[in-house]
N, C-alpha and C positions, 0 to 999 in steps of 0.2 A: 416758509411754507405758506404757499396760497392755494386756498381750496374755495371752490364756488358751489354753493348749494343750489340746485337747479330743479324747477318743475315746470311742466307745460299743461295746458288744456288744449283739446282739440275738437274737431267737428264730429268725430266719431272714433271707432276703436281700430279701424283697419287702414293702413296705408295702401294696401292693395286695392281698395275701393276709392282710392283718391281723396281720402280724408286729410284734412290739413291742421296746421296749428293755428290757434286763435289767441293764445296768451303764453308769454314767457315771462317767468319771475326767477331772478337770482339774487343770492345774497353773498357777501364776501366774508371769508375767514382768513385771517393772517396769524400764524403761530397759533392756531385754535382759538383765537378770539375774534369776535364778530366786529367788523369795521362799519363805517357809516356808508360804504359803497354798495350799491345795488343796481340791478338791471331790470326793468319792467316795461313791457309793451304789450297793448292789445294789438291784435293783427286782423286785418281784413282777409279772410281765407279765399275769397272769390268763388264761394260755393256755399250750399245751405247747411246748416247744422242739423245733425239727426235729432229727433225728438228725445232719444234716451240720452244723448250727451247733454242736451239743454237742461233735462232734470237733474243732471249731476251737478253742473256748474253754473246754471242760470244765465249764461251769456247768449244774448239773443242776436239774431241776424240784423236786426235794426241798430242795435248798439254798435256792431262792428262795421256798419255801412261807411262810416267816414274815417275809419282807423287806416294807418299805413299798412301797405302790403309787406310781406316777409322781405322781399328784395330791397325795400326801402330802409330796412333796420338791420339787414344782414351784416353789414360791415362793422356797425356799432357793437352788434352782438359778439361777432368773432373777435374783435379787439378787447372785449370785456373778458371773455373766457380763455383767450390764448395763453398757453404755457401754464395753465393751472391744472389741479385735480378736480374734476366734476364729481360731486356727490350727488347721486340720484336714486330715488326709491323706485325700484323696478326699472332700472336703466335701460333694457333693451327696447321698452316701449317708447320712451322719450327720444333716445338716440335714433330709433328707426325713423321717426317723424322728422327730427332735425336733419338727418342724412337725406331724406327725401326731399326737404325744402332746399337743401344745397344742391341737390341733383338737378333741380328744376332751373337753377341759376347757371349751370354749366359746369363741365368737368374741371375747370381751373379752380373751383371753390373746394374741391376735395370732399373729405369726410370729417366728421367730428374728431375721430381718432387721429387726425393728422394735427389738430390744433391742441389737444390735452389729453391727460390720463382720465380715465373714468372708473368710478368706484360705485357699485350697487349696494346700497344699505339693505335691501330686501335679502339678498345672498349673505351678507354679514349676519343679519338677524336670524335667518333660517339656520346658520351654522352654530350660532349662540344659543338658540331656542328652538331645537328640533321638535317637530310634531306640535307646536303651538301656532296660534294665529299671529302673523307678523305684519299685518297691514299697518299703515301709519297710525290709525286710530288705536289699534291694539297696542302698538309700541308706545303710544302717548299714555295710555292707562298704565301699562307696565312700569314706565319710568317716570310717571307722575308729571308728565309735561302737559301743560294747560292747552287744550284745543277747544275750549269752550265757544270760541268765535267761529269754528268751522261748521256752520250750518250747511254750507255748500262748498264744493271745490273751488279754489282759486289758486292760480300759479304762485303768486308772490306770498300770499299767507301760508300755503303749504310748504313752500321753500322755508319760511321763517320757522315753521313748526319742526320740519325735518332738521334745521340747524340744531335745535335743542335735543332732538332724538339722537341725532349722530353724535353729538358731544356725550351724551349719557351713554350710548351704546359702545363708545370707544374709550371710556373712562373719565370722561368729565373734562372741563376746561384745564388746560396744561399748566398755567400759572396765574397768579393774582396781580404780577406786575403790570402796571399801566405802560410801561415803556417797551421798546422792541428789543430789550437786551436778551440774549441767549439764555435759555433756562439750563441750569446746572443740577443735575440730580446727584445726591450724595450717596455713594455706595457703601455697603457694610464695612469695607476695608477702610473707607476714609473717615467713618464715624469715630469719635473719641468718646469714651465714657468718663464721666466725672467721678474723681475720687471722694467717696462717701465721708472721708475724715478732712475734707478740704476745710479751710477757714470760712466761716460764715461771710457771705457777701453783704456789703453794705447797699441799702436800698435808697436810691435817690429819687424822691417825688418829683414829677414834672412840674415845671412853672406855668404860669398862665399863658404864655407865649406858646410854649410847647404843646399844650392842651389845645390851644386854638389851631395850630398847624395840624395835630392829630385829627381834629374834627373836621377841618378843611379837606384832609386826605380822605377821610370816611365818606364825605359828601361827593368827592370825585369818583370814587369807587362805586357808590351808590348809583350815580348817575350813568357811569359806563356799564354797569351791570343790569340796568333797567330796573332799579329799585329792589335788587336782591343781595345787597350788602348784608351779610351775616352779622357782622359787629353791630350794625343798627338795630338789627332785629332782637338781639340779645339784651335783657335788662342789665343795667349796670355796666354797660359797654363804655362809659366815660372813664373807666378805671383800667 
């Protein structure tokens, strides 16, 4: 299962007013685990940025003056998101702008819906938390996701934050395994209760080599999880 968390920044709020995309940020999930693959580009919109939009993201016309046009990065972008499930917060906004950019390139480019499935986390959050605030910042607070670096909006940063929110919103990371093996969920009918009168099991303490291998495994998990290995956080985890 390949999922792409996506966010964009734009020159303004309305496609109908010829506003354009100025930043695209994407991060990849495979089997609900973050990979090292990401897509990130600033884009020259070939028009001025509204003052209100600049106050939100802080990206200036001068900064974008030497950046590529959307047509220059379009194929790379499509290749990255093709055949995935796009995870977007308030998807109609971003998809509307992306489809507008594709439309400018010609009918042969089609629409975003031709390349991938689209899931809107705002709709998911509204269904799970009706009547509550469901902005990205509100969801970060609700699910204890760190967004302290989000002083201004940024497509790649917001995509990385949304990744953590999406995992929390949909039940957390699927598996601790660092391999790509298929996850097997044990059902109640498969579970077997232990006999309380069974013979006491003999405890075999690990040797030095096993302890070293265990510690190395924890270091790998800690690196893969961005320093969030629970066992390393707990006291006495050596046992």
